[in-house]
PAMAR-245493 format. One record per residue: y, z, x of N, C-alpha, C in turn; residue in one letter. Coordinates in steps of 0.1 Angstrom, whole numbers. Last residue first. Example, Ala and Ser with C-alpha at 12.3 -4.5 7.8 and 13.67 -1.06 7.14 Angstrom:
// PAMAR-245493
{n.north = -22&n.up = 71&n.east = 128&ca.north = -11&ca.up = 71&ca.east = 137&c.north = 0&c.up = 79&c.east = 129&res = s}
{n.north = -57&n.up = 78&n.east = 132&ca.north = -45&ca.up = 78&ca.east = 123&c.north = -33&c.up = 78&c.east = 132&res = a}
// end
This chain:
// PAMAR-245493
{n.north = 201&n.up = 789&n.east = -521&ca.north = 187&ca.up = 785&ca.east = -526&c.north = 182&c.up = 773&c.east = -519&res = d}
{n.north = 226&n.up = 796&n.east = -513&ca.north = 215&ca.up = 798&ca.east = -503&c.north = 201&c.up = 794&c.east = -508&res = n}
{n.north = 255&n.up = 778&n.east = -516&ca.north = 244&ca.up = 783&ca.east = -524&c.north = 232&c.up = 784&c.east = -515&res = n}
{n.north = 289&n.up = 777&n.east = -513&ca.north = 277&ca.up = 778&ca.east = -506&c.north = 266&c.up = 784&c.east = -515&res = y}
{n.north = 314&n.up = 753&n.east = -523&ca.north = 306&ca.up = 765&ca.east = -526&c.north = 293&c.up = 765&c.east = -518&res = e}
{n.north = 346&n.up = 739&n.east = -525&ca.north = 333&ca.up = 740&ca.east = -518&c.north = 327&c.up = 753&c.east = -521&res = l}
{n.north = 368&n.up = 743&n.east = -541&ca.north = 362&ca.up = 730&ca.east = -541&c.north = 348&c.up = 731&c.east = -535&res = i}
{n.north = 378&n.up = 768&n.east = -538&ca.north = 378&ca.up = 763&ca.east = -552&c.north = 370&c.up = 750&c.east = -553&res = d}
{n.north = 378&n.up = 771&n.east = -511&ca.north = 367&ca.up = 778&ca.east = -518&c.north = 367&c.up = 774&c.east = -533&res = a}
{n.north = 403&n.up = 758&n.east = -504&ca.north = 390&ca.up = 752&ca.east = -501&c.north = 378&c.up = 758&c.east = -509&res = p}
{n.north = 425&n.up = 763&n.east = -532&ca.north = 420&ca.up = 767&ca.east = -519&c.north = 407&c.up = 760&c.east = -517&res = q}
{n.north = 451&n.up = 742&n.east = -547&ca.north = 439&ca.up = 751&ca.east = -548&c.north = 435&c.up = 755&c.east = -533&res = c}
{n.north = 466&n.up = 719&n.east = -556&ca.north = 471&ca.up = 733&ca.east = -556&c.north = 460&c.up = 743&c.east = -557&res = e}
{n.north = 458&n.up = 693&n.east = -554&ca.north = 453&ca.up = 701&ca.east = -565&c.north = 458&c.up = 715&c.east = -566&res = l}
{n.north = 472&n.up = 686&n.east = -530&ca.north = 473&ca.up = 678&ca.east = -542&c.north = 469&c.up = 686&c.east = -555&res = a}
{n.north = 462&n.up = 705&n.east = -512&ca.north = 476&ca.up = 704&ca.east = -515&c.north = 479&c.up = 697&c.east = -528&res = k}
{n.north = 435&n.up = 700&n.east = -512&ca.north = 440&ca.up = 713&ca.east = -516&c.north = 454&c.up = 713&c.east = -520&res = c}
{n.north = 435&n.up = 674&n.east = -502&ca.north = 430&ca.up = 676&ca.east = -515&c.north = 435&c.up = 689&c.east = -521&res = i}
{n.north = 446&n.up = 678&n.east = -476&ca.north = 453&ca.up = 670&ca.east = -486&c.north = 448&c.up = 672&c.east = -500&res = a}
{n.north = 426&n.up = 694&n.east = -465&ca.north = 439&ca.up = 699&ca.east = -467&c.north = 447&c.up = 691&c.east = -477&res = e}
{n.north = 405&n.up = 676&n.east = -465&ca.north = 404&ca.up = 688&ca.east = -473&c.north = 417&c.up = 694&c.east = -475&res = l}
{n.north = 416&n.up = 658&n.east = -447&ca.north = 413&ca.up = 653&ca.east = -460&c.north = 412&c.up = 666&c.east = -470&res = t}
{n.north = 417&n.up = 674&n.east = -424&ca.north = 430&ca.up = 668&ca.east = -429&c.north = 428&c.up = 663&c.east = -444&res = s}
{n.north = 391&n.up = 680&n.east = -419&ca.north = 400&ca.up = 691&ca.east = -424&c.north = 413&c.up = 685&c.east = -429&res = f}
{n.north = 367&n.up = 657&n.east = -433&ca.north = 378&ca.up = 660&ca.east = -423&c.north = 386&c.up = 671&c.east = -428&res = r}
{n.north = 334&n.up = 663&n.east = -440&ca.north = 347&ca.up = 661&ca.east = -446&c.north = 357&c.up = 665&c.east = -435&res = i}
{n.north = 300&n.up = 649&n.east = -442&ca.north = 311&ca.up = 657&ca.east = -435&c.north = 324&c.up = 654&c.east = -443&res = a}
{n.north = 283&n.up = 636&n.east = -457&ca.north = 277&ca.up = 644&ca.east = -446&c.north = 288&c.up = 653&c.east = -440&res = k}
{n.north = 283&n.up = 633&n.east = -493&ca.north = 290&ca.up = 632&ca.east = -480&c.north = 284&c.up = 641&c.east = -470&res = a}
{n.north = 272&n.up = 638&n.east = -517&ca.north = 264&ca.up = 629&ca.east = -507&c.north = 271&c.up = 628&c.east = -494&res = k}
{n.north = 286&n.up = 650&n.east = -537&ca.north = 279&ca.up = 658&ca.east = -527&c.north = 271&c.up = 651&c.east = -517&res = g}
{n.north = 302&n.up = 635&n.east = -554&ca.north = 287&ca.up = 636&ca.east = -557&c.north = 279&c.up = 645&c.east = -548&res = s}
{n.north = 327&n.up = 637&n.east = -541&ca.north = 324&ca.up = 644&ca.east = -554&c.north = 310&c.up = 645&c.east = -557&res = k}
{n.north = 322&n.up = 620&n.east = -519&ca.north = 325&ca.up = 634&ca.east = -517&c.north = 322&c.up = 642&c.east = -530&res = l}
{n.north = 319&n.up = 596&n.east = -532&ca.north = 308&ca.up = 601&ca.east = -523&c.north = 310&c.up = 616&c.east = -521&res = i}
{n.north = 344&n.up = 593&n.east = -544&ca.north = 332&ca.up = 594&ca.east = -553&c.north = 320&c.up = 600&c.east = -545&res = s}
{n.north = 360&n.up = 590&n.east = -522&ca.north = 362&ca.up = 602&ca.east = -530&c.north = 350&c.up = 604&c.east = -539&res = l}
{n.north = 351&n.up = 565&n.east = -514&ca.north = 349&ca.up = 576&ca.east = -505&c.north = 351&c.up = 589&c.east = -513&res = n}
{n.north = 360&n.up = 550&n.east = -537&ca.north = 346&ca.up = 550&ca.east = -533&c.north = 343&c.up = 562&c.east = -524&res = a}
{n.north = 387&n.up = 552&n.east = -536&ca.north = 380&ca.up = 559&ca.east = -547&c.north = 365&c.up = 560&c.east = -544&res = t}
{n.north = 399&n.up = 559&n.east = -503&ca.north = 394&ca.up = 550&ca.east = -513&c.north = 387&c.up = 558&c.east = -525&res = t}
{n.north = 427&n.up = 580&n.east = -496&ca.north = 414&ca.up = 576&ca.east = -493&c.north = 409&c.up = 567&c.east = -505&res = i}
{n.north = 452&n.up = 594&n.east = -500&ca.north = 451&ca.up = 582&ca.east = -491&c.north = 437&c.up = 579&c.east = -487&res = g}
{n.north = 460&n.up = 613&n.east = -518&ca.north = 455&ca.up = 617&ca.east = -505&c.north = 452&c.up = 606&c.east = -495&res = i}
{n.north = 469&n.up = 597&n.east = -540&ca.north = 477&ca.up = 608&ca.east = -534&c.north = 473&c.up = 611&c.east = -520&res = i}
{n.north = 446&n.up = 581&n.east = -545&ca.north = 459&ca.up = 575&ca.east = -542&c.north = 468&c.up = 585&c.east = -535&res = g}
{n.north = 428&n.up = 600&n.east = -553&ca.north = 425&ca.up = 592&ca.east = -541&c.north = 438&c.up = 585&c.east = -536&res = a}
{n.north = 440&n.up = 611&n.east = -576&ca.north = 438&ca.up = 619&ca.east = -564&c.north = 436&c.up = 611&c.east = -552&res = l}
{n.north = 437&n.up = 588&n.east = -593&ca.north = 450&ca.up = 593&ca.east = -590&c.north = 450&c.up = 602&c.east = -577&res = e}
{n.north = 410&n.up = 585&n.east = -594&ca.north = 418&ca.up = 574&ca.east = -589&c.north = 432&c.up = 579&c.east = -585&res = k}
{n.north = 402&n.up = 608&n.east = -607&ca.north = 398&ca.up = 606&ca.east = -593&c.north = 407&c.up = 595&c.east = -587&res = s}
{n.north = 428&n.up = 624&n.east = -626&ca.north = 417&ca.up = 615&ca.east = -625&c.north = 414&c.up = 612&c.east = -610&res = r}
{n.north = 436&n.up = 656&n.east = -638&ca.north = 438&ca.up = 645&ca.east = -629&c.north = 426&c.up = 637&c.east = -627&res = m}
{n.north = 437&n.up = 683&n.east = -648&ca.north = 439&ca.up = 671&ca.east = -657&c.north = 443&c.up = 659&c.east = -648&res = k}
{n.north = 430&n.up = 704&n.east = -634&ca.north = 443&ca.up = 699&ca.east = -631&c.north = 447&c.up = 687&c.east = -640&res = r}
{n.north = 404&n.up = 707&n.east = -643&ca.north = 413&ca.up = 718&ca.east = -645&c.north = 428&c.up = 714&c.east = -643&res = k}
{n.north = 393&n.up = 683&n.east = -634&ca.north = 394&ca.up = 686&ca.east = -648&c.north = 404&c.up = 697&c.east = -651&res = a}
{n.north = 394&n.up = 688&n.east = -606&ca.north = 401&ca.up = 676&ca.east = -612&c.north = 403&c.up = 678&c.east = -627&res = l}
{n.north = 377&n.up = 709&n.east = -604&ca.north = 391&ca.up = 711&ca.east = -601&c.north = 399&c.up = 700&c.east = -607&res = m}
{n.north = 353&n.up = 697&n.east = -611&ca.north = 358&ca.up = 708&ca.east = -619&c.north = 373&c.up = 710&c.east = -616&res = v}
{n.north = 350&n.up = 678&n.east = -590&ca.north = 352&ca.up = 673&ca.east = -604&c.north = 357&c.up = 684&c.east = -613&res = d}
{n.north = 346&n.up = 695&n.east = -568&ca.north = 358&ca.up = 687&ca.east = -569&c.north = 360&c.up = 682&c.east = -583&res = l}
{n.north = 326&n.up = 712&n.east = -559&ca.north = 331&ca.up = 714&ca.east = -572&c.north = 344&c.up = 706&c.east = -575&res = n}
{n.north = 298&n.up = 708&n.east = -541&ca.north = 312&ca.up = 703&ca.east = -542&c.north = 316&c.up = 704&c.east = -556&res = v}
{n.north = 278&n.up = 730&n.east = -523&ca.north = 280&ca.up = 724&ca.east = -536&c.north = 295&c.up = 720&c.east = -537&res = i}
{n.north = 255&n.up = 732&n.east = -498&ca.north = 269&ca.up = 732&ca.east = -501&c.north = 271&c.up = 724&c.east = -514&res = i}
{n.north = 228&n.up = 730&n.east = -495&ca.north = 233&ca.up = 743&ca.east = -497&c.north = 248&c.up = 743&c.east = -501&res = a}
{n.north = 209&n.up = 705&n.east = -512&ca.north = 218&ca.up = 708&ca.east = -502&c.north = 225&c.up = 722&c.east = -505&res = m}
// end
């Protein structure tokens, strides 16, 4: 897939666990795991906004486009 999800990198930088982030943004840990693994087909802008707010980052810190 051309879109790479770097959510695990941002979690590590912020020293936050997936379970904690899931609780803050209001989604299940299972859904967050799907997003982290890159298996998600889509992400709502409201979820992306909540993640960025919780991690104090920009969408580009989480999502990366790779043309390979």
